[in-house]
N, C-alpha and C positions, 0 to 999 in steps of 0.2 A: 503494499500500501505506500503510495507517494505521500510524501509530506504536505504537498497542497490538498490533496483529497483529505487527509486526517484533518487539517484545519478547517477545510469546508465543513466536514462532519460535524466538528466542535461547534462551529458558527450556527449550522442548520439547527442542530440539536438543542442550543440554548433558545432559538427563537421558538421552537414548538414547545419546549417546556414553558416559555413566559407567556404564550398565549393559552396554552393548556391550563396553566394555573389559574388565569382569569375566569375561563369557563367552568373549572372545576369549583372554585371559590363561589361564584355567583349561583351555579345550579345547586351546590351543597347548602348554601345558605337559604334560598328560596325553599328547599324541601324542609329544612329545619323549622322555618317559619310556618309551613303549610301543616306540619305534624306536631307543632309545638314541642319539638324535642330542641334542647338547647345546642347552641353552637359547640359547647364542650364536648358533648357526647358525639355529635357528627364529626368532630376533629379526631376524637379518639378512636372511632371505628371506620367509617366510610371514607374519610380523607386520608387517614392514617395506613389504612389497609392500602389504598390506591397509590400513595406516593411510596409506599415500600414495595411495590410490585416489582420495580426495577432491581431492587436487591433480591427478591427471591429468584426472579429469571437469571440473574448473574450467578447467583450460588447453585442453583440446581444445574445449569451449565457446567459451572467450574468443577462440581462434585462428580459430574457423570464423566467430565475430561480427567478427572484425577488431579485438578489443580487446588489442592485443599489451602494452600497459602493463601490463594486470591479469595476463597469461599469465606475463610474466617477473618481474614484480613479486611475483606468488605463490611463485614457486619461491625466489626470493633471501630474501623475508621469512621464508618457511616454514624454511628452512635456519639463518637467523639466530636464528628464535624456536625452533627446536629445541635448538641448543646452549644459548645464553644463558638461555633462559627456561625451557624443560622440564628440562634438566639442571641448571639453577640451583636450580628450586624442587624437584625430586626428591632433589638433594643435600643441601638444607636439612632435609628432611623425613627423609631415610634416606641417610647416607654411601655412596657408590658406589664398590665395589671394581672396578677395571678390570683384565681379563686382559692377559697379555703380547701376545698376537696383535692384541687391540684396539688396544693402545698403539703397537706397532711395524709394525702392517700396515693394519688397517682404518682408523684415523684419518689416517696418511699418505695412504691411497688417497682419502679425502675432500678431504685438501689438493690432491693432484694433480689430481683432477677439477675443484675448483674454480678452480685456476690456468688449466686447460685452457678452461673457461667465459668467463674474464675474457680470455683471448687470442683467442678465437674470436668474442666479441660486440663487442671494441672495435676495429672496423675503421678509425675514423677516425684513430686513434693509430698504429696498427700497419701498416695497409695502404693508407693515403692515400686512403680512401674518403670519399664526401661523406655518407654515414649509417651509423650502426652497425645492424648486424643478425645475427641467426642464420639463414644460408639452408639450403637443402636439404643441401649439401655438410656444413656444420657438424653439423647434425642426424644424419648418418651418422656422424661422428666420434664424437659422443656415444653413439651406439648402440653403437658399437664397444667404448667405455670400459664399457658395461653389460655387454655380451657376455664382456669379459674378467673382470670383476668376479665374473659368474656362475660362470666357470670356476674362479676362485679359490675360491669359496665351495663349490662342489660337492667340489674338491680338498681342503680342510680338513675337510669332513665326512666324507670316504672314509677320510682319514688318522686321524682321530680314531676313526672305527668300526673301522677295522682295529687300533688299539693295544688298543680295548676288548674285541676278541674273546678268550676264554679267560681273561680276567682276573678274579681274584675280588674284587669291589668290596665294600669295608668300608663299612656305613652311617655316616653322618657325624651325630654327635649334635647338631650345630650347625645341619645342613641343613633348610630348611623342608620339613614334611611336606606333599607335594603328592597331591592325591587323583587316582587314575587311574580314568577312566571307560572304559567300553566303546568301540569303535572308531566306531561310528555316532554314538554320542552326542558323543564328542570332535569329530568332523567336523562334525556339526550345531551344536556350540557356537561353534566357529571360524566357520562360515559366518554362523550367525546374528549373531554378534558383529560381523562384517564389516558385514553390512547394516545393522545398527544404528549402527555408527560412520560409515558412509557417509551414511545418511540423516539423522541427528542432525548431522553435519559441514556437509552441504548446507542444512540448515535455519538452523543458526547463520550460515553465510555470507551465506545470501539476505537474513536480518533485518538482519545488521550492514551489509551493502552497501547496503540500502534506505536505511537511516538515513544512511550516508556520502553517498550520492548526493543525498539531500534537502537535505544541508549544502553540496552544491557541491564536495565533494573530488575531486581528479583520480584519474585510473584508476590511475597509478603508485603513489600513495600508499595508495590503497584496496588495491592488490595487496600493497605491502609491509607493511601494519599489518593492516586488518581481514579481508580474504580470507586473508591469510596464517595470521592466528591462528585463524581459523575451520577451515580445511582442516588445521592443525596439531593442533586439539583431540584427534583422536583419538590422536595421539603422545602429548600430554600426559596424556591419561586411562590410556593403555595403560602409559605407563612409571612413572608414580605407582603405579598398582594393582600392577605386575609387581614394583617395587621392595619395596612394603610387604609383598608377599607372599613375599619373599626370593629373587625372580628377577630379581636384579640383572644378569645377562649378557643377559637378554632385554630389559631395559629399556634397557641402553646399546646392544644390538644393534639395537633397534628404530630408534634415533635416529641411529646411524651409517649403517644400511642405508637408512632413509628419506632421509638427505641425499644419498646416492649416487643411489638411483632418481630422486629430484627432479631432479638435473641431468642425469644420464647417460639414464635411460629416458623421463622426462615431458618434458623440454625437447627431448631428442633425437627423441622422437615427433612432438611438436608441431611443431618445426622443419623436419622432413621433409614433414610435411602442408602446412604453410603457413610461409613465412619470418616471423620475428618480428623487427620493428623495435624497436630498444632504447633509442630516444632518452630516455625517460622516466627511464631508471635512470642514476645518476650513479656516478662513481668511488668516491665515499664507502660507496655502498650495496655495492659489490663488495668494498671494503676492510673492512667490518664484518662481511661473510660470512667473509672469510678470516681476520680478526682472531679470530672465534670459534673456528674450527678451531685456530689456534694457541695460543689461551689454554687451550683443552681439553688440547691436547698438553703444554704447560708446566706447568699445574697437575697433571696426572697424573703427569708424570715426575719434576719437582723438589719441589714442595711437598706433595703427599699421599702421595708413595711408592706409585704405581699405586692412589691411592683419591682420589676428588673429595670433599672433606670440607666441613662446612657453611659454613666462612668462603669455601673457593673457590666454593661455590654461592652465596653472597651476592654476590661479586665478579661472576660471571657476569649475575646478574640485575640487578645496577646497571648494567653496561656496556648491557644491552639497554633498560632505563629510559631512561638518559640519550640512547640513538640513537633512541628513538621519541620522546620530548620534544622532541629537535631536528628530527624529521620534522614533528612537529605544529607548531611554531614557525615553520618554513621555510613550510609551507603556509599558516598564518595571515597571515603577512606577505606572501604571494603574493595571497592573496584580498583582503587589504585594499587 
């Protein structure tokens, strides 16, 4: 693949992702209003699953081809990118107000699932094994976490829906004006937006990966950086667009839900189909993923009073830049 073609794929993928994010956000917002379901629930489910589809496609393809470094690196890198980069950039553009359930329930769920992944993947440290891997049993454990999370999501959706019945809702003068479309148009916008996100994300990923492979970069680093960024472009576009349109709950729910799906559903499914050897991933990579969740919780709880402000956004983004530079320097010294 020529360099010019790779660059063209990058630019074309970004354009599809941008417009797809607009369609997805508008369609999902319309459906949420029609069903009287909170934007947070829509973000945790429909939007999060949709924007996580590129990660699923890349992981299944990588596992089948025996490229485990890309499969696991993609998920870890995406989760790191989602919090440190996407929420960082989004907060710099628009400060993000975090709901109580997100702070005290959804973010801790991400933390617990991240800990579970670390415990399951590090067999040499914890189980005296000769290799680190996620086997079929580990995959089933992660899928169980996914099932429990979906039960929780449906519970809060039903609980909020029950509270809303019979209540007189006062219009909020500060709330964004969301245009409500017809059912079929709303569904079509969600499906069309998802297709554009998936195709655009794949084009971006293929172009970036082709350039990286031509430079001789290892699979694990490709997965942690370029592929992770490429498959997370839908989350980035969707969160920024949603936040700018006033759908802050959807923006945050998209990131939190995507991180949960990436570990519990995508890695769970991938490991169940084919065991994943995790040798290319270091404890630092797991640590940065966990640090991102901890920083998100602490910034929201103590400094921003349930709001991620621009300064916290800069701090999150700075941690990501430092980590990425370290990866590049390590890879450069290895190649040298």
